[in-house]
N, CA, C and O atoms as CSV, one atom per row, in Angstrom:
chain,resi,resn,atom,element,x,y,z
A,1,MET,N,N,-13.965,5.708,0.073
A,1,MET,CA,C,-12.528,5.716,0.065
A,1,MET,C,C,-11.944,7.020,0.583
A,1,MET,O,O,-10.789,7.339,0.299
A,2,ASN,N,N,-12.716,7.762,1.328
A,2,ASN,CA,C,-12.185,8.968,1.945
A,2,ASN,C,C,-11.119,8.535,2.934
A,2,ASN,O,O,-11.420,7.824,3.893
A,3,MET,N,N,-9.896,8.943,2.722
A,3,MET,CA,C,-8.838,8.476,3.600
A,3,MET,C,C,-7.886,9.588,3.962
A,3,MET,O,O,-7.672,10.525,3.193
A,4,LEU,N,N,-7.323,9.470,5.140
A,4,LEU,CA,C,-6.307,10.395,5.611
A,4,LEU,C,C,-4.964,9.740,5.357
A,4,LEU,O,O,-4.733,8.611,5.790
A,5,VAL,N,N,-4.084,10.426,4.668
A,5,VAL,CA,C,-2.786,9.868,4.318
A,5,VAL,C,C,-1.737,10.485,5.221
A,5,VAL,O,O,-1.599,11.707,5.264
A,6,ASP,N,N,-0.998,9.659,5.942
A,6,ASP,CA,C,0.076,10.141,6.808
A,6,ASP,C,C,1.323,10.315,5.949
A,6,ASP,O,O,1.870,9.336,5.440
A,7,THR,N,N,1.774,11.560,5.786
A,7,THR,CA,C,2.887,11.826,4.881
A,7,THR,C,C,4.219,11.329,5.406
A,7,THR,O,O,5.167,11.213,4.629
A,8,ARG,N,N,4.327,11.043,6.644
A,8,ARG,CA,C,5.634,10.668,7.187
A,8,ARG,C,C,5.706,9.221,7.639
A,8,ARG,O,O,6.809,8.698,7.799
A,9,ARG,N,N,4.604,8.562,7.848
A,9,ARG,CA,C,4.579,7.162,8.260
A,9,ARG,C,C,5.635,6.853,9.303
A,9,ARG,O,O,6.311,5.826,9.237
A,10,GLY,N,N,5.771,7.773,10.288
A,10,GLY,CA,C,6.717,7.565,11.380
A,10,GLY,C,C,8.138,7.996,11.061
A,10,GLY,O,O,9.003,7.925,11.934
A,11,VAL,N,N,8.407,8.442,9.839
A,11,VAL,CA,C,9.745,8.857,9.445
A,11,VAL,C,C,9.812,10.385,9.495
A,11,VAL,O,O,8.940,11.063,8.953
A,12,GLN,N,N,10.824,10.914,10.132
A,12,GLN,CA,C,10.993,12.361,10.173
A,12,GLN,C,C,11.912,12.782,9.031
A,12,GLN,O,O,13.061,12.348,8.954
A,13,CYS,N,N,11.403,13.618,8.161
A,13,CYS,CA,C,12.178,14.097,7.019
A,13,CYS,C,C,12.601,15.531,7.273
A,13,CYS,O,O,11.837,16.315,7.836
A,14,GLY,N,N,13.786,15.873,6.871
A,14,GLY,CA,C,14.260,17.238,7.009
A,14,GLY,C,C,13.516,18.158,6.060
A,14,GLY,O,O,12.864,17.687,5.129
A,15,PRO,N,N,13.600,19.455,6.279
A,15,PRO,CA,C,12.827,20.391,5.469
A,15,PRO,C,C,13.240,20.453,4.008
A,15,PRO,O,O,12.484,20.985,3.195
A,16,PHE,N,N,14.393,19.938,3.643
A,16,PHE,CA,C,14.816,20.009,2.251
A,16,PHE,C,C,14.765,18.653,1.567
A,16,PHE,O,O,15.290,18.494,0.465
A,17,GLN,N,N,14.145,17.685,2.202
A,17,GLN,CA,C,14.102,16.347,1.644
A,17,GLN,C,C,12.652,15.888,1.582
A,17,GLN,O,O,11.930,15.961,2.577
A,18,SER,N,N,12.226,15.418,0.418
A,18,SER,CA,C,10.888,14.863,0.304
A,18,SER,C,C,10.972,13.359,0.470
A,18,SER,O,O,11.959,12.736,0.079
A,19,CYS,N,N,9.941,12.785,1.046
A,19,CYS,CA,C,9.893,11.340,1.242
A,19,CYS,C,C,9.271,10.667,0.027
A,19,CYS,O,O,8.822,11.327,-0.911
A,20,THR,N,N,9.257,9.357,0.066
A,20,THR,CA,C,8.690,8.568,-1.005
A,20,THR,C,C,7.231,8.939,-1.234
A,20,THR,O,O,6.524,9.330,-0.305
A,21,CYS,N,N,6.788,8.812,-2.488
A,21,CYS,CA,C,5.388,9.103,-2.820
A,21,CYS,C,C,4.434,8.249,-2.001
A,21,CYS,O,O,4.712,7.086,-1.706
A,22,LEU,N,N,3.317,8.839,-1.645
A,22,LEU,CA,C,2.235,8.140,-0.971
A,22,LEU,C,C,1.389,7.451,-2.037
A,22,LEU,O,O,1.547,7.736,-3.224
A,23,THR,N,N,0.498,6.554,-1.637
A,23,THR,CA,C,-0.385,5.916,-2.610
A,23,THR,C,C,-1.840,6.113,-2.201
A,23,THR,O,O,-2.156,6.231,-1.017
A,24,TRP,N,N,-2.710,6.147,-3.189
A,24,TRP,CA,C,-4.133,6.363,-2.994
A,24,TRP,C,C,-4.859,5.657,-4.123
A,24,TRP,O,O,-4.332,5.568,-5.232
A,25,GLU,N,N,-6.046,5.156,-3.865
A,25,GLU,CA,C,-6.810,4.443,-4.886
A,25,GLU,C,C,-8.141,5.135,-5.151
A,25,GLU,O,O,-8.753,5.713,-4.252
A,26,ALA,N,N,-8.570,5.063,-6.403
A,26,ALA,CA,C,-9.867,5.601,-6.809
A,26,ALA,C,C,-10.443,4.678,-7.874
A,26,ALA,O,O,-9.712,3.972,-8.569
A,27,ARG,N,N,-11.758,4.696,-7.989
A,27,ARG,CA,C,-12.447,3.919,-9.015
A,27,ARG,C,C,-12.869,4.858,-10.146
A,27,ARG,O,O,-13.029,6.058,-9.926
A,28,PRO,N,N,-13.050,4.325,-11.343
A,28,PRO,CA,C,-13.546,5.156,-12.441
A,28,PRO,C,C,-14.891,5.782,-12.076
A,28,PRO,O,O,-15.756,5.119,-11.504
A,29,GLY,N,N,-15.059,7.053,-12.408
A,29,GLY,CA,C,-16.321,7.748,-12.196
A,29,GLY,C,C,-16.539,8.267,-10.784
A,29,GLY,O,O,-17.658,8.656,-10.449
A,30,GLU,N,N,-15.515,8.286,-9.948
A,30,GLU,CA,C,-15.663,8.778,-8.573
A,30,GLU,C,C,-15.164,10.215,-8.444
A,30,GLU,O,O,-14.329,10.680,-9.220
A,31,GLN,N,N,-15.696,10.887,-7.455
A,31,GLN,CA,C,-15.164,12.173,-7.014
A,31,GLN,C,C,-14.963,12.039,-5.517
A,31,GLN,O,O,-15.930,11.978,-4.757
A,32,LEU,N,N,-13.709,11.993,-5.094
A,32,LEU,CA,C,-13.386,11.708,-3.701
A,32,LEU,C,C,-12.419,12.732,-3.129
A,32,LEU,O,O,-11.577,13.271,-3.846
A,33,PRO,N,N,-12.547,13.000,-1.823
A,33,PRO,CA,C,-11.548,13.865,-1.175
A,33,PRO,C,C,-10.306,13.058,-0.812
A,33,PRO,O,O,-10.391,11.898,-0.406
A,34,ILE,N,N,-9.178,13.687,-0.964
A,34,ILE,CA,C,-7.927,13.122,-0.482
A,34,ILE,C,C,-7.379,14.106,0.536
A,34,ILE,O,O,-7.292,15.305,0.271
A,35,GLN,N,N,-7.016,13.601,1.686
A,35,GLN,CA,C,-6.471,14.440,2.746
A,35,GLN,C,C,-5.033,14.012,3.017
A,35,GLN,O,O,-4.731,12.820,3.066
A,36,ILE,N,N,-4.164,14.978,3.190
A,36,ILE,CA,C,-2.761,14.701,3.500
A,36,ILE,C,C,-2.436,15.359,4.827
A,36,ILE,O,O,-2.554,16.574,4.982
A,37,ASP,N,N,-2.024,14.537,5.781
A,37,ASP,CA,C,-1.690,14.980,7.133
A,37,ASP,C,C,-0.225,15.411,7.162
A,37,ASP,O,O,0.663,14.609,6.871
A,38,LEU,N,N,0.027,16.648,7.506
A,38,LEU,CA,C,1.381,17.196,7.531
A,38,LEU,C,C,1.929,17.353,8.947
A,38,LEU,O,O,2.985,17.960,9.127
A,39,GLN,N,N,1.236,16.820,9.957
A,39,GLN,CA,C,1.650,17.018,11.346
A,39,GLN,C,C,3.056,16.483,11.621
A,39,GLN,O,O,3.832,17.129,12.326
A,40,GLY,N,N,3.391,15.322,11.080
A,40,GLY,CA,C,4.728,14.764,11.292
A,40,GLY,C,C,5.810,15.659,10.729
A,40,GLY,O,O,6.833,15.888,11.374
A,41,PHE,N,N,5.587,16.167,9.522
A,41,PHE,CA,C,6.564,17.061,8.910
A,41,PHE,C,C,6.674,18.356,9.700
A,41,PHE,O,O,7.778,18.837,9.956
A,42,LEU,N,N,5.530,18.926,10.090
A,42,LEU,CA,C,5.551,20.180,10.857
A,42,LEU,C,C,6.261,20.002,12.198
A,42,LEU,O,O,6.913,20.934,12.669
A,43,ALA,N,N,6.153,18.847,12.813
A,43,ALA,CA,C,6.851,18.590,14.077
A,43,ALA,C,C,8.363,18.591,13.888
A,43,ALA,O,O,9.108,18.876,14.825
A,44,SER,N,N,8.820,18.270,12.670
A,44,SER,CA,C,10.258,18.223,12.406
A,44,SER,C,C,10.849,19.596,12.089
A,44,SER,O,O,12.068,19.737,11.994
A,45,ILE,N,N,9.992,20.613,11.923
A,45,ILE,CA,C,10.462,21.976,11.616
A,45,ILE,C,C,9.771,22.966,12.558
A,45,ILE,O,O,8.928,23.747,12.117
A,46,PRO,N,N,10.118,22.941,13.846
A,46,PRO,CA,C,9.439,23.809,14.825
A,46,PRO,C,C,9.442,25.273,14.388
A,46,PRO,O,O,10.435,25.788,13.875
A,47,GLY,N,N,8.300,25.927,14.608
A,47,GLY,CA,C,8.176,27.348,14.289
A,47,GLY,C,C,7.641,27.625,12.897
A,47,GLY,O,O,7.270,28.760,12.600
A,48,PHE,N,N,7.591,26.629,12.043
A,48,PHE,CA,C,7.091,26.825,10.684
A,48,PHE,C,C,5.640,26.376,10.594
A,48,PHE,O,O,5.203,25.488,11.326
A,49,SER,N,N,4.901,27.002,9.684
A,49,SER,CA,C,3.531,26.587,9.418
A,49,SER,C,C,3.281,26.623,7.917
A,49,SER,O,O,3.932,27.355,7.172
A,50,LEU,N,N,2.322,25.812,7.501
A,50,LEU,CA,C,1.955,25.770,6.090
A,50,LEU,C,C,1.358,27.113,5.697
A,50,LEU,O,O,0.391,27.568,6.308
A,51,SER,N,N,1.928,27.745,4.685
A,51,SER,CA,C,1.455,29.071,4.300
A,51,SER,C,C,0.770,29.101,2.940
A,51,SER,O,O,-0.086,29.953,2.707
A,52,ALA,N,N,1.127,28.190,2.037
A,52,ALA,CA,C,0.513,28.231,0.710
A,52,ALA,C,C,0.802,26.953,-0.069
A,52,ALA,O,O,1.768,26.235,0.190
A,53,ILE,N,N,-0.063,26.706,-1.019
A,53,ILE,CA,C,0.154,25.655,-1.999
A,53,ILE,C,C,0.721,26.369,-3.226
A,53,ILE,O,O,0.021,27.151,-3.870
A,54,GLU,N,N,1.974,26.104,-3.545
A,54,GLU,CA,C,2.586,26.780,-4.692
A,54,GLU,C,C,2.079,26.203,-6.005
A,54,GLU,O,O,1.779,26.942,-6.943
A,55,SER,N,N,1.986,24.868,-6.067
A,55,SER,CA,C,1.458,24.243,-7.274
A,55,SER,C,C,0.888,22.877,-6.948
A,55,SER,O,O,1.264,22.238,-5.966
A,56,ALA,N,N,-0.029,22.450,-7.799
A,56,ALA,CA,C,-0.655,21.137,-7.683
A,56,ALA,C,C,-1.026,20.693,-9.091
A,56,ALA,O,O,-1.792,21.367,-9.780
A,57,VAL,N,N,-0.487,19.564,-9.513
A,57,VAL,CA,C,-0.778,19.062,-10.857
A,57,VAL,C,C,-0.825,17.538,-10.818
A,57,VAL,O,O,-0.037,16.895,-10.124
A,58,ILE,N,N,-1.761,16.976,-11.573
A,58,ILE,CA,C,-1.836,15.521,-11.706
A,58,ILE,C,C,-1.098,15.135,-12.978
A,58,ILE,O,O,-1.385,15.647,-14.060
A,59,MET,N,N,-0.139,14.219,-12.830
A,59,MET,CA,C,0.669,13.757,-13.957
A,59,MET,C,C,0.180,12.383,-14.422
A,59,MET,O,O,-0.234,11.556,-13.610
A,60,ASP,N,N,0.232,12.151,-15.727
A,60,ASP,CA,C,-0.156,10.872,-16.320
A,60,ASP,C,C,1.089,9.988,-16.389
A,60,ASP,O,O,2.014,10.278,-17.148
A,61,LEU,N,N,1.115,8.917,-15.602
A,61,LEU,CA,C,2.283,8.041,-15.547
A,61,LEU,C,C,2.297,7.001,-16.658
A,61,LEU,O,O,3.249,6.227,-16.766
A,62,GLN,N,N,1.243,6.971,-17.498
A,62,GLN,CA,C,1.240,6.070,-18.652
A,62,GLN,C,C,2.103,6.620,-19.776
A,62,GLN,O,O,2.453,5.894,-20.706
A,63,LYS,N,N,2.442,7.878,-19.695
A,63,LYS,CA,C,3.268,8.533,-20.721
A,63,LYS,C,C,4.723,8.540,-20.264
A,63,LYS,O,O,5.010,8.584,-19.068
A,64,SER,N,N,5.630,8.496,-21.225
A,64,SER,CA,C,7.055,8.533,-20.897
A,64,SER,C,C,7.708,9.626,-21.729
A,64,SER,O,O,7.762,9.514,-22.953
A,65,PRO,N,N,8.203,10.678,-21.092
A,65,PRO,CA,C,8.138,10.972,-19.667
A,65,PRO,C,C,6.715,11.381,-19.273
A,65,PRO,O,O,5.910,11.737,-20.133
A,66,PRO,N,N,6.405,11.330,-17.956
A,66,PRO,CA,C,5.075,11.730,-17.509
A,66,PRO,C,C,4.744,13.165,-17.931
A,66,PRO,O,O,5.608,14.042,-17.941
A,67,VAL,N,N,3.480,13.379,-18.278
A,67,VAL,CA,C,2.988,14.694,-18.697
A,67,VAL,C,C,1.750,15.021,-17.869
A,67,VAL,O,O,1.154,14.118,-17.281
A,68,PRO,N,N,1.349,16.289,-17.808
A,68,PRO,CA,C,0.103,16.599,-17.099
A,68,PRO,C,C,-1.055,15.770,-17.652
A,68,PRO,O,O,-1.203,15.622,-18.865
A,69,ALA,N,N,-1.867,15.238,-16.753
A,69,ALA,CA,C,-2.984,14.377,-17.141
A,69,ALA,C,C,-4.054,15.172,-17.879
A,69,ALA,O,O,-4.249,16.361,-17.627
A,70,ASP,N,N,-4.737,14.501,-18.788
A,70,ASP,CA,C,-5.866,15.087,-19.507
A,70,ASP,C,C,-7.003,15.293,-18.509
A,70,ASP,O,O,-7.413,14.345,-17.838
A,71,GLU,N,N,-7.513,16.508,-18.405
A,71,GLU,CA,C,-8.581,16.811,-17.452
A,71,GLU,C,C,-9.884,16.111,-17.793
A,71,GLU,O,O,-10.816,16.137,-16.989
A,72,ASP,N,N,-9.979,15.484,-18.961
A,72,ASP,CA,C,-11.140,14.667,-19.291
A,72,ASP,C,C,-11.014,13.272,-18.673
A,72,ASP,O,O,-11.983,12.514,-18.651
A,73,ASP,N,N,-9.807,12.928,-18.166
A,73,ASP,CA,C,-9.566,11.632,-17.516
A,73,ASP,C,C,-9.585,11.740,-15.993
A,73,ASP,O,O,-10.229,10.940,-15.313
A,74,ILE,N,N,-8.883,12.723,-15.473
A,74,ILE,CA,C,-8.756,12.893,-14.021
A,74,ILE,C,C,-8.431,14.364,-13.759
A,74,ILE,O,O,-7.680,14.990,-14.507
A,75,ALA,N,N,-9.005,14.900,-12.690
A,75,ALA,CA,C,-8.783,16.327,-12.435
A,75,ALA,C,C,-8.997,16.651,-10.963
A,75,ALA,O,O,-9.730,15.964,-10.251
A,76,LEU,N,N,-8.338,17.715,-10.531
A,76,LEU,CA,C,-8.614,18.326,-9.234
A,76,LEU,C,C,-9.790,19.266,-9.455
A,76,LEU,O,O,-9.760,20.102,-10.358
A,77,VAL,N,N,-10.826,19.131,-8.633
A,77,VAL,CA,C,-12.041,19.921,-8.822
A,77,VAL,C,C,-12.422,20.617,-7.524
A,77,VAL,O,O,-11.942,20.259,-6.449
A,78,SER,N,N,-13.288,21.612,-7.639
A,78,SER,CA,C,-13.691,22.368,-6.452
A,78,SER,C,C,-14.819,21.680,-5.696
A,78,SER,O,O,-14.958,21.865,-4.487
A,79,GLY,N,N,-15.628,20.885,-6.400
A,79,GLY,CA,C,-16.772,20.258,-5.768
A,79,GLY,C,C,-17.977,21.178,-5.684
A,79,GLY,O,O,-19.022,20.792,-5.161
A,80,MET,N,N,-17.834,22.386,-6.194
A,80,MET,CA,C,-18.923,23.361,-6.158
A,80,MET,C,C,-19.550,23.459,-7.548
A,80,MET,O,O,-18.893,23.199,-8.556
A,81,ALA,N,N,-20.826,23.836,-7.588
A,81,ALA,CA,C,-21.519,23.973,-8.876
A,81,ALA,C,C,-20.827,25.013,-9.757
A,81,ALA,O,O,-20.699,24.824,-10.966
A,82,THR,N,N,-20.387,26.101,-9.149
A,82,THR,CA,C,-19.642,27.150,-9.857
A,82,THR,C,C,-18.297,27.298,-9.164
A,82,THR,O,O,-18.238,27.576,-7.967
A,83,ASP,N,N,-17.223,27.113,-9.911
A,83,ASP,CA,C,-15.887,27.207,-9.313
A,83,ASP,C,C,-15.614,28.606,-8.789
A,83,ASP,O,O,-15.993,29.592,-9.421
A,84,PRO,N,N,-14.951,28.700,-7.623
A,84,PRO,CA,C,-14.602,30.023,-7.084
A,84,PRO,C,C,-13.604,30.721,-7.999
A,84,PRO,O,O,-12.792,30.069,-8.656
A,85,THR,N,N,-13.667,32.051,-8.037
A,85,THR,CA,C,-12.760,32.808,-8.912
A,85,THR,C,C,-11.349,32.856,-8.338
A,85,THR,O,O,-10.377,32.908,-9.092
A,86,GLN,N,N,-11.227,32.841,-7.015
A,86,GLN,CA,C,-9.901,32.851,-6.388
A,86,GLN,C,C,-9.786,31.617,-5.506
A,86,GLN,O,O,-10.638,31.365,-4.653
A,87,HIS,N,N,-8.729,30.857,-5.721
A,87,HIS,CA,C,-8.536,29.629,-4.955
A,87,HIS,C,C,-7.065,29.225,-5.013
A,87,HIS,O,O,-6.299,29.738,-5.828
A,88,GLN,N,N,-6.689,28.308,-4.146
A,88,GLN,CA,C,-5.343,27.744,-4.186
A,88,GLN,C,C,-5.226,26.907,-5.462
A,88,GLN,O,O,-6.245,26.444,-5.974
A,89,PRO,N,N,-4.021,26.701,-5.989
A,89,PRO,CA,C,-3.881,25.834,-7.161
A,89,PRO,C,C,-4.526,24.473,-6.902
A,89,PRO,O,O,-4.351,23.888,-5.833
A,90,GLY,N,N,-5.265,23.980,-7.882
A,90,GLY,CA,C,-5.892,22.683,-7.762
A,90,GLY,C,C,-7.040,22.635,-6.784
A,90,GLY,O,O,-7.460,21.550,-6.382
A,91,PHE,N,N,-7.561,23.786,-6.388
A,91,PHE,CA,C,-8.672,23.860,-5.435
A,91,PHE,C,C,-8.319,23.196,-4.106
A,91,PHE,O,O,-9.215,22.757,-3.384
A,92,ILE,N,N,-7.048,23.116,-3.773
A,92,ILE,CA,C,-6.630,22.450,-2.536
A,92,ILE,C,C,-6.876,23.384,-1.359
A,92,ILE,O,O,-6.545,24.568,-1.403
A,93,ASN,N,N,-7.466,22.824,-0.304
A,93,ASN,CA,C,-7.778,23.593,0.894
A,93,ASN,C,C,-6.846,23.226,2.030
A,93,ASN,O,O,-6.468,22.065,2.188
A,94,LEU,N,N,-6.474,24.233,2.828
A,94,LEU,CA,C,-5.733,23.972,4.053
A,94,LEU,C,C,-6.754,23.551,5.105
A,94,LEU,O,O,-7.785,24.205,5.260
A,95,VAL,N,N,-6.477,22.463,5.832
A,95,VAL,CA,C,-7.407,21.962,6.845
A,95,VAL,C,C,-6.661,21.712,8.154
A,95,VAL,O,O,-5.431,21.688,8.192
A,96,GLY,N,N,-7.442,21.526,9.235
A,96,GLY,CA,C,-6.842,21.202,10.534
A,96,GLY,C,C,-5.890,22.260,11.034
A,96,GLY,O,O,-4.777,21.948,11.460
A,97,ASP,N,N,-6.320,23.529,10.988
A,97,ASP,CA,C,-5.462,24.642,11.419
A,97,ASP,C,C,-4.128,24.652,10.685
A,97,ASP,O,O,-3.089,24.937,11.281
A,98,GLY,N,N,-4.156,24.339,9.383
A,98,GLY,CA,C,-2.942,24.371,8.578
A,98,GLY,C,C,-2.021,23.184,8.794
A,98,GLY,O,O,-0.850,23.229,8.418
A,99,LYS,N,N,-2.538,22.124,9.394
A,99,LYS,CA,C,-1.720,20.928,9.630
A,99,LYS,C,C,-1.989,19.851,8.589
A,99,LYS,O,O,-1.463,18.742,8.683
A,100,GLY,N,N,-2.801,20.179,7.606
A,100,GLY,CA,C,-3.103,19.230,6.544
A,100,GLY,C,C,-3.695,19.945,5.350
A,100,GLY,O,O,-4.007,21.135,5.402
A,101,ILE,N,N,-3.843,19.192,4.274
A,101,ILE,CA,C,-4.461,19.725,3.067
A,101,ILE,C,C,-5.494,18.728,2.574
A,101,ILE,O,O,-5.411,17.533,2.857
A,102,GLU,N,N,-6.469,19.239,1.830
A,102,GLU,CA,C,-7.512,18.384,1.271
A,102,GLU,C,C,-7.818,18.837,-0.142
A,102,GLU,O,O,-7.881,20.032,-0.431
A,103,ALA,N,N,-8.008,17.857,-1.020
A,103,ALA,CA,C,-8.375,18.145,-2.407
A,103,ALA,C,C,-9.436,17.145,-2.839
A,103,ALA,O,O,-9.511,16.038,-2.305
A,104,LEU,N,N,-10.255,17.539,-3.808
A,104,LEU,CA,C,-11.212,16.623,-4.418
A,104,LEU,C,C,-10.652,16.182,-5.758
A,104,LEU,O,O,-10.226,17.003,-6.571
A,105,ILE,N,N,-10.660,14.876,-5.975
A,105,ILE,CA,C,-10.159,14.331,-7.230
A,105,ILE,C,C,-11.322,13.661,-7.947
A,105,ILE,O,O,-12.000,12.802,-7.383
A,106,TRP,N,N,-11.546,14.059,-9.197
A,106,TRP,CA,C,-12.584,13.487,-10.040
A,106,TRP,C,C,-11.919,12.555,-11.043
A,106,TRP,O,O,-10.886,12.888,-11.623
A,107,THR,N,N,-12.517,11.388,-11.241
A,107,THR,CA,C,-12.009,10.445,-12.239
A,107,THR,C,C,-13.102,10.155,-13.265
A,107,THR,O,O,-14.280,10.067,-12.919
A,108,SER,N,N,-12.708,10.010,-14.514
A,108,SER,CA,C,-13.646,9.719,-15.594
A,108,SER,C,C,-14.170,8.285,-15.475
A,108,SER,O,O,-13.428,7.387,-15.076
A,109,PRO,N,N,-15.437,8.066,-15.815
A,109,PRO,CA,C,-15.970,6.705,-15.798
A,109,PRO,C,C,-15.328,5.800,-16.850
A,109,PRO,O,O,-15.486,4.580,-16.798
A,110,THR,N,N,-14.603,6.394,-17.810
A,110,THR,CA,C,-13.989,5.586,-18.875
A,110,THR,C,C,-12.564,5.125,-18.556
A,110,THR,O,O,-11.945,4.434,-19.365
A,111,LEU,N,N,-12.041,5.500,-17.390
A,111,LEU,CA,C,-10.692,5.046,-17.026
A,111,LEU,C,C,-10.680,3.546,-16.818
A,111,LEU,O,O,-11.680,2.959,-16.406
A,112,CYS,N,N,-9.553,2.931,-17.101
A,112,CYS,CA,C,-9.393,1.484,-16.931
A,112,CYS,C,C,-8.636,1.194,-15.644
A,112,CYS,O,O,-7.732,1.935,-15.256
A,113,ALA,N,N,-9.021,0.105,-14.989
A,113,ALA,CA,C,-8.295,-0.332,-13.795
A,113,ALA,C,C,-6.830,-0.539,-14.159
A,113,ALA,O,O,-6.510,-1.047,-15.234
A,114,GLY,N,N,-5.956,-0.145,-13.260
A,114,GLY,CA,C,-4.519,-0.295,-13.484
A,114,GLY,C,C,-3.838,0.975,-13.956
A,114,GLY,O,O,-2.613,1.077,-13.886
A,115,GLN,N,N,-4.604,1.947,-14.435
A,115,GLN,CA,C,-3.983,3.203,-14.845
A,115,GLN,C,C,-3.442,3.911,-13.610
A,115,GLN,O,O,-4.024,3.828,-12.528
A,116,CYS,N,N,-2.323,4.607,-13.782
A,116,CYS,CA,C,-1.696,5.310,-12.659
A,116,CYS,C,C,-1.435,6.766,-13.011
A,116,CYS,O,O,-1.055,7.113,-14.129
A,117,PHE,N,N,-1.655,7.589,-12.012
A,117,PHE,CA,C,-1.404,9.021,-12.101
A,117,PHE,C,C,-0.632,9.429,-10.857
A,117,PHE,O,O,-0.532,8.655,-9.905
A,118,ARG,N,N,-0.082,10.649,-10.858
A,118,ARG,CA,C,0.643,11.137,-9.684
A,118,ARG,C,C,0.252,12.592,-9.449
A,118,ARG,O,O,0.356,13.433,-10.343
A,119,LEU,N,N,-0.196,12.868,-8.234
A,119,LEU,CA,C,-0.471,14.244,-7.821
A,119,LEU,C,C,0.828,14.824,-7.284
A,119,LEU,O,O,1.329,14.381,-6.251
A,120,ASP,N,N,1.371,15.808,-7.977
A,120,ASP,CA,C,2.595,16.488,-7.560
A,120,ASP,C,C,2.224,17.802,-6.884
A,120,ASP,O,O,1.498,18.620,-7.449
A,121,LEU,N,N,2.727,17.993,-5.676
A,121,LEU,CA,C,2.434,19.193,-4.896
A,121,LEU,C,C,3.717,19.910,-4.527
A,121,LEU,O,O,4.733,19.273,-4.249
A,122,VAL,N,N,3.672,21.214,-4.523
A,122,VAL,CA,C,4.742,22.032,-3.975
A,122,VAL,C,C,4.107,22.877,-2.883
A,122,VAL,O,O,3.247,23.716,-3.153
A,123,LEU,N,N,4.542,22.647,-1.635
A,123,LEU,CA,C,3.971,23.306,-0.464
A,123,LEU,C,C,4.967,24.279,0.122
A,123,LEU,O,O,6.156,23.975,0.205
A,124,ASN,N,N,4.500,25.447,0.530
A,124,ASN,CA,C,5.359,26.456,1.146
A,124,ASN,C,C,5.046,26.576,2.634
A,124,ASN,O,O,3.884,26.577,3.042
A,125,PHE,N,N,6.096,26.678,3.430
A,125,PHE,CA,C,5.992,26.850,4.874
A,125,PHE,C,C,6.781,28.093,5.244
A,125,PHE,O,O,7.835,28.354,4.664
A,126,THR,N,N,6.286,28.862,6.203
A,126,THR,CA,C,7.005,30.051,6.671
A,126,THR,C,C,7.034,30.060,8.196
A,126,THR,O,O,6.193,29.446,8.852
A,127,ASP,N,N,8.022,30.771,8.748
A,127,ASP,CA,C,8.060,30.963,10.199
A,127,ASP,C,C,7.758,32.425,10.496
A,127,ASP,O,O,7.515,33.208,9.578
A,128,CYS,N,N,7.773,32.798,11.775
A,128,CYS,CA,C,7.373,34.154,12.162
A,128,CYS,C,C,8.357,35.221,11.678
A,128,CYS,O,O,8.011,36.402,11.662
A,129,THR,N,N,9.577,34.836,11.283
A,129,THR,CA,C,10.536,35.818,10.765
A,129,THR,C,C,10.458,35.945,9.245
A,129,THR,O,O,11.160,36.760,8.646
A,130,GLY,N,N,9.584,35.120,8.616
A,130,GLY,CA,C,9.436,35.197,7.169
A,130,GLY,C,C,10.291,34.222,6.389
A,130,GLY,O,O,10.254,34.212,5.159
A,131,ARG,N,N,11.072,33.390,7.097
A,131,ARG,CA,C,11.848,32.383,6.368
A,131,ARG,C,C,10.894,31.412,5.693
A,131,ARG,O,O,9.847,31.070,6.241
A,132,LYS,N,N,11.271,30.966,4.483
A,132,LYS,CA,C,10.398,30.100,3.699
A,132,LYS,C,C,11.085,28.766,3.421
A,132,LYS,O,O,12.260,28.714,3.057
A,133,LEU,N,N,10.320,27.690,3.602
A,133,LEU,CA,C,10.767,26.350,3.225
A,133,LEU,C,C,9.790,25.814,2.190
A,133,LEU,O,O,8.602,26.136,2.226
A,134,THR,N,N,10.281,25.005,1.278
A,134,THR,CA,C,9.444,24.406,0.253
A,134,THR,C,C,9.544,22.892,0.348
A,134,THR,O,O,10.641,22.341,0.447
A,135,LEU,N,N,8.402,22.223,0.318
A,135,LEU,CA,C,8.342,20.763,0.351
A,135,LEU,C,C,7.664,20.290,-0.922
A,135,LEU,O,O,6.597,20.781,-1.291
A,136,ARG,N,N,8.290,19.338,-1.583
A,136,ARG,CA,C,7.669,18.691,-2.729
A,136,ARG,C,C,7.118,17.358,-2.239
A,136,ARG,O,O,7.844,16.534,-1.681
A,137,GLU,N,N,5.840,17.165,-2.457
A,137,GLU,CA,C,5.153,15.952,-2.005
A,137,GLU,C,C,4.446,15.350,-3.200
A,137,GLU,O,O,4.073,16.066,-4.129
A,138,CYS,N,N,4.260,14.051,-3.183
A,138,CYS,CA,C,3.520,13.427,-4.286
A,138,CYS,C,C,2.676,12.281,-3.759
A,138,CYS,O,O,2.981,11.668,-2.736
A,139,VAL,N,N,1.608,12.015,-4.492
A,139,VAL,CA,C,0.699,10.914,-4.181
A,139,VAL,C,C,0.431,10.180,-5.484
A,139,VAL,O,O,-0.063,10.770,-6.445
A,140,VAL,N,N,0.756,8.892,-5.518
A,140,VAL,CA,C,0.431,8.064,-6.674
A,140,VAL,C,C,-1.043,7.690,-6.570
A,140,VAL,O,O,-1.502,7.214,-5.532
A,141,ILE,N,N,-1.771,7.909,-7.646
A,141,ILE,CA,C,-3.205,7.608,-7.702
A,141,ILE,C,C,-3.375,6.407,-8.615
A,141,ILE,O,O,-3.109,6.476,-9.815
A,142,ARG,N,N,-3.814,5.321,-8.037
A,142,ARG,CA,C,-4.007,4.085,-8.815
A,142,ARG,C,C,-5.489,3.882,-9.039
A,142,ARG,O,O,-6.280,3.953,-8.099
A,143,ILE,N,N,-5.867,3.631,-10.277
A,143,ILE,CA,C,-7.262,3.368,-10.613
A,143,ILE,C,C,-7.519,1.881,-10.417
A,143,ILE,O,O,-6.809,1.038,-10.967
A,144,VAL,N,N,-8.549,1.567,-9.623
A,144,VAL,CA,C,-8.877,0.176,-9.321
A,144,VAL,C,C,-10.222,-0.184,-9.951
A,144,VAL,O,O,-10.991,0.695,-10.341
A,145,ALA,N,N,-10.494,-1.482,-10.046
A,145,ALA,CA,C,-11.728,-1.963,-10.665
A,145,ALA,C,C,-12.963,-1.516,-9.896
A,145,ALA,O,O,-12.928,-1.356,-8.676
A,146,VAL,N,N,-14.034,-1.321,-10.614
A,146,VAL,CA,C,-15.302,-0.887,-10.016
A,146,VAL,C,C,-15.838,-1.939,-9.076
A,146,VAL,O,O,-16.897,-1.751,-8.479
């Protein structure tokens, strides 16, 4: 289920507007990479480039209001035997010359099909003069049957 998610799906969003959440599926007990392609968004803001991941958190949508997910159920992981001491929030990596991001998501084998979570991201973009734009992006993570 390694998939590339197009954040704009042909829609150009302005730098201060986030688009509808993307969707992604995982099975219980998997550890999978999720990639988010930011090329469409970057094309809409010439001169800016992705500079940092400000925050990354998985929210539990079974709770009302949603709360951060229990890391025993689902988590952003490094994929390494020993986690690095310095990393972007959520171990998210910039990929494709800063035109995308990638994260590894681990799911517990005890999760039930139908459970939903949401990966909330805050991304920072800067231009050569130091101006900063912030994009809030989200991906709904749906747990599917094994």
